[in-house]
Each structure stands twice: as C-alpha cells, then as structure tokens.
C-alpha positions in Angstrom: 0.0 0.0 -0.1 1.4 3.4 -0.9 1.6 6.4 1.4 -0.8 9.1 1.5 1.7 11.8 1.4 5.0 12.3 -0.2 8.3 11.9 1.8 8.9 15.6 1.2 5.5 16.5 2.5 5.8 14.4 5.8 9.5 15.8 6.3 8.1 19.4 6.2 5.4 18.7 8.6 7.4 16.8 11.3 10.4 19.3 10.7 13.1 17.0 9.8 15.4 16.4 6.9 14.3 13.0 6.0 11.8 10.3 6.5 11.4 6.8 5.3 8.2 5.2 4.7 7.5 1.9 6.7 4.0 1.1 6.1 0.2 1.9 5.8 -2.7 1.0 7.5 -6.3 1.5 7.3 -6.3 4.6 9.1 -2.8 5.9 8.8 0.9 5.5 7.7 4.2 4.9 9.5 7.5 6.5 9.1 10.9 6.2 10.3 12.3 9.5 11.7 15.8 9.1 13.1 15.6 6.4 15.6 11.8 6.4 16.1 8.8 5.3 14.2 6.0 8.0 13.7 2.6 7.0 13.1 0.3 9.6 11.4 -3.5 9.4 11.1 -4.4 10.2 7.6 -8.1 9.2 7.7 -10.0 12.5 8.2 -12.7 10.6 9.6 -10.8 8.7 12.2 -12.7 9.3 15.7 -11.0 11.5 18.1 -12.0 9.0 20.9 -10.1 6.5 19.1 -7.0 8.5 19.2 -7.3 9.0 22.9 -7.9 5.2 23.4 -4.5 4.5 21.4 -2.7 6.8 23.6 -4.5 5.5 26.9 -3.8 1.8 26.0 -0.4 2.1 25.3 0.5 4.3 28.1 -1.2 1.5 30.5 1.3 -1.1 29.4 4.9 -1.6 30.3 6.3 -4.7 28.3 9.1 -5.6 26.0 6.5 -7.3 23.9 4.2 -4.3 23.5 5.5 -1.2 21.5 6.6 1.7 23.6 4.7 5.1 23.0 7.3 8.0 23.4 4.9 10.8 22.8 1.8 11.8 20.9 0.9 15.1 19.3 -0.6 17.0 16.4 0.9 18.1 12.9 -0.3 19.9 10.0 -0.3 18.0 7.1 -2.6 18.0 3.6 -4.3 21.0 4.8 -5.4 19.4 8.2 -4.3 18.9 11.7 -3.6 15.2 12.0 -2.7 13.1 15.2 0.9 11.7 15.2 2.3 9.2 17.6 6.2 8.7 18.2 7.2 5.3 18.9 10.3 3.4 19.7 11.4 2.0 16.4 11.9 -1.7 16.4 14.1 -2.9 13.8 13.9 -6.2 12.0 10.5 -5.8 10.0 7.3 -7.4 10.7 6.0 -10.9 11.0 3.9 -10.6 7.7 7.1 -9.9 5.7 9.0 -12.8 7.0 6.2 -15.0 6.3 5.8 -13.6 2.8 9.6 -14.1 2.2 9.1 -17.9 3.0 11.0 -17.8 6.3 9.7 -20.3 9.1 10.8 -20.6 12.5 12.4 -23.9 13.8 10.5 -25.8 16.8 12.4 -23.8 19.4 11.9 -20.4 17.5 8.1 -21.2 17.4 7.8 -21.8 21.0 9.6 -18.6 21.6 7.5 -16.8 19.5 4.2 -18.0 21.1 5.8 -17.3 24.6 6.7 -13.8 23.5 3.0 -13.1 22.2 1.6 -14.5 25.3 3.8 -12.5 27.3 2.9 -9.3 25.8 -0.8 -10.2 26.0 -0.6 -11.1 29.6 0.8 -7.4 30.0 -2.0 -6.0 27.9 -4.7 -7.8 29.5 -3.5 -7.0 33.0 -3.6 -3.3 32.1 -7.4 -2.6 33.1 -8.4 -5.7 31.0 -7.3 -4.2 27.8 -8.2 -6.1 24.6 -6.1 -5.4 21.5 -8.8 -6.7 19.0 -6.3 -6.7 15.8 -3.7 -9.1 16.5 -2.1 -10.4 13.0 1.4 -10.7 11.5 1.4 -7.3 10.2 0.9 -6.1 13.8 3.7 -7.9 15.3 7.3 -6.8 14.9 10.4 -9.1 15.0 12.9 -7.1 17.1 16.4 -7.2 15.0 14.4 -10.0 13.0 14.3 -12.4 15.8 11.6 -14.8 16.1 12.1 -15.1 20.0 11.6 -11.3 20.3 8.1 -10.4 19.0 6.6 -7.0 19.7 2.9 -6.2 19.4 2.1 -3.3 17.4 -0.9 -0.9 16.7 -3.3 -0.6 19.6 -5.5 1.6 17.5 -8.4 -0.9 18.2 -7.4 -1.7 21.9 -10.3 -1.3 24.4 -10.1 -1.3 28.1 -12.9 -3.5 29.5 -13.7 -0.8 32.1 -14.2 2.0 29.4 -17.4 3.0 27.9 -17.5 2.0 24.3 -18.4 3.8 20.9 -18.5 0.5 19.2 -22.2 -0.6 18.4 -22.6 -4.3 18.5 -23.0 -6.2 16.3 -20.1 -5.1 14.3 -17.0 -6.7 13.4 -14.0 -5.0 14.8 -10.4 -6.5 13.6 -9.1 -8.1 10.5 -11.3 -11.0 9.3 -8.7 -13.9 8.8 -7.7 -13.4 12.4 -11.0 -13.0 13.8 -12.4 -15.4 16.5 -15.8 -16.8 15.5 -17.4 -14.6 18.1 -16.1 -11.6 16.5 -17.0 -12.7 13.0 -20.6 -12.9 14.0 -20.6 -9.4 15.6 -20.3 -10.1 19.1 -18.0 -8.2 21.6 -14.4 -9.1 21.4 -13.0 -10.1 24.7 -9.5 -11.4 26.0 -10.2 -14.7 24.4 -10.5 -13.2 20.9 -6.8 -12.1 21.1 -5.7 -15.6 22.3 -7.5 -16.8 19.1 -5.7 -14.5 17.0 -2.1 -15.0 18.6 -3.0 -18.8 17.9 -3.7 -18.3 14.3 -0.8 -15.7 13.8 1.7 -18.3 15.2 0.2 -21.4 13.2 0.4 -19.3 10.1 4.3 -18.3 10.7 5.0 -22.1 11.4 3.3 -23.6 8.4 2.9 -20.5 5.9 -0.6 -21.5 5.6 -3.9 -20.3 7.3 -5.1 -22.9 9.9 -8.7 -22.6 8.6 -9.0 -20.9 5.2 -6.1 -22.0 3.2 -7.3 -22.1 -0.4 -10.7 -20.6 0.5 -11.9 -17.3 -1.1 -15.2 -15.4 -0.7 -16.2 -17.2 2.1 -19.4 -16.1 4.2 -19.4 -15.5 7.6 -21.2 -18.7 8.3 -18.8 -20.8 6.2 -15.7 -19.2 7.8 -17.5 -20.0 11.4 -18.0 -23.6 10.3 -14.3 -24.0 9.1 -13.2 -22.8 12.5 -15.7 -25.3 14.2 -14.0 -28.3 12.0 -10.7 -27.5 13.7 -7.4 -26.4 12.0 -4.7 -28.2 10.0 -2.8 -30.4 12.3 0.8 -29.1 13.4 3.9 -31.2 12.7 4.6 -33.6 15.5 8.3 -32.3 15.7 7.0 -29.3 17.7 6.9 -30.2 21.6 3.8 -31.4 22.8 3.0 -28.7 25.2 3.6 -26.0 22.1 0.9 -28.1 20.0 -1.5 -28.4 22.8 -1.4 -24.6 23.5 -1.8 -23.7 19.9 -4.8 -26.1 19.6 -6.3 -24.7 22.8 -5.7 -21.0 21.5 -7.9 -21.8 18.5 -10.8 -23.2 19.8 -14.0 -22.2 18.4 -15.3 -22.0 22.3 -14.1 -18.8 24.2 -14.3 -20.8 27.5 -11.8 -23.2 26.2 -9.0 -21.0 25.3 -8.0 -20.0 28.8 -6.2 -16.9 29.5 -2.6 -15.8 28.7 -1.3 -16.7 32.2 -2.9 -20.2 32.1 -1.3 -20.8 28.6 2.0 -19.5 29.8 2.0 -22.0 32.7 1.2 -24.7 30.3 4.4 -23.9 28.5 6.2 -23.9 31.9 6.4 -20.2 32.6 5.1 -18.6 35.8 4.2 -15.2 35.7 3.3 -12.8 38.8 
C-alpha cells in the first residue's frame, strides 16, 4: 500500500530533513524518523475517541513485547491537523514480511514466538483488562529479526474492559482472517479473541498456511465459522507436545476453552506474577 503523502510533505510537517516510509494501515501511515517510528493518522474520519484510546492503551502497558509510546501530538499535513504518535522504532521488520519471504521458525523459535506474544498479551490484558482486537502478523514486529523477540504493534483498536465503548454491536472489529468466531458474528471481542488471533498468527508463521482458510476465497461468515468449528490443520509432531497443545487450545471455537494468557504461559512452563 502506498503512502498518502510524499516524503517531502511528511518531512516538512514533522520538521525533519528526511523520513522513510515503513508502511500503511487502514487509518494511517508509519514513517521512520531518525531512531523512532511516527504513525500519522491520515483518515479525516478517524474518531477522536479512538486517538485518545490508542494513547491510553499504550500508556497503560509496560512490556518489552508491546511497542513503547514515546509521545503523541498533532501535526499540520495535507491542509488538516492530524494526530501523530512517536514510538520506539523496532528494527527487524514485521512478521508478515518474514512469512511472505518464505522464512519459517524452527521448533524452538516457534515456542519462543508463542511465549513472547503470550507474555505481551499477559501485560496488555492486565492493564485494566485492555483487549487489542487486531492481532495479526502485520501487527507483530520481530525485534532485530529474531523470532524469539516479537513486539505487538498498533493498539488503535485496543479497548479497556472498564471503558465506555463507542462501538455498536453487532459489528466486526479487527481483521477477518484472524478473528475469533464470536467476532465474526458481531459479538463483543474479549480477551479470548486476542488469544485466538495469537494462535492463528503463530500457526501461520510455522506453516506458511492459514490454519482454517487456506485455499478458500470469498467465504461467507457462516462458512468461515464452520471451518473454525471443524478444527485447524494439524501441526507437525516435531513441535513440543506442550506447544502443540497450547496452539490447539488457543484456536478453539469456544471462548471458554482458550484459557487466559497466564494459564497458557503456565502450560508452557512459564510462571508469571
């Protein structure tokens, strides 16, 4: 996806000599500025409450597996005032690019990837019950390209369970191939939906194939839910038994069977406070 504005326009708006385009999302573009990453909201219809939510969500979390927000502000770009978030820059690229290049983690790296994402979720879910709602390979950076050091990005859809919502249900929030069945049918996304997305993301990284929808196109919601209910493609037995068991648990069609980030970490032999 191309940037909405030119390098010259963005550099001028930020008051810096040069910028480097990193990627575009549904609502904004991200640019590398010196040793930081700056996300600029480019969609003029982006709700101000969501801007406040992203800042609030990031400020509540302190984990090496959640991107660190340095500051937020407003810049003048394209004739409008636009929110801009300055983050730590996580070198190494995102998980989606790694998958697209055909790279696959080893058995040990697969477990480390899963542990890192669950550790990040544990911190996120512990921060006033915050739910990410859009975990996917494109929203996971690999610090220095290492499978064992994932960093969850983009909390623009994050929602504290204690906050009032401006989302009207039913309504699907997130990216459909990584949505839990309850999200697909328009129900509220809870912590279990993040766990489902982590399970799908890690399985996709391991195999290069979507665990439910590989080879399928233009599915209806009912068809997608049935595929999830029929179960994922099996994982290779070379993976540790505990890793396979947790990955199967995470993608259960039933919320109650996915457990929590903490309980799944324990099943992998990691005890957290």
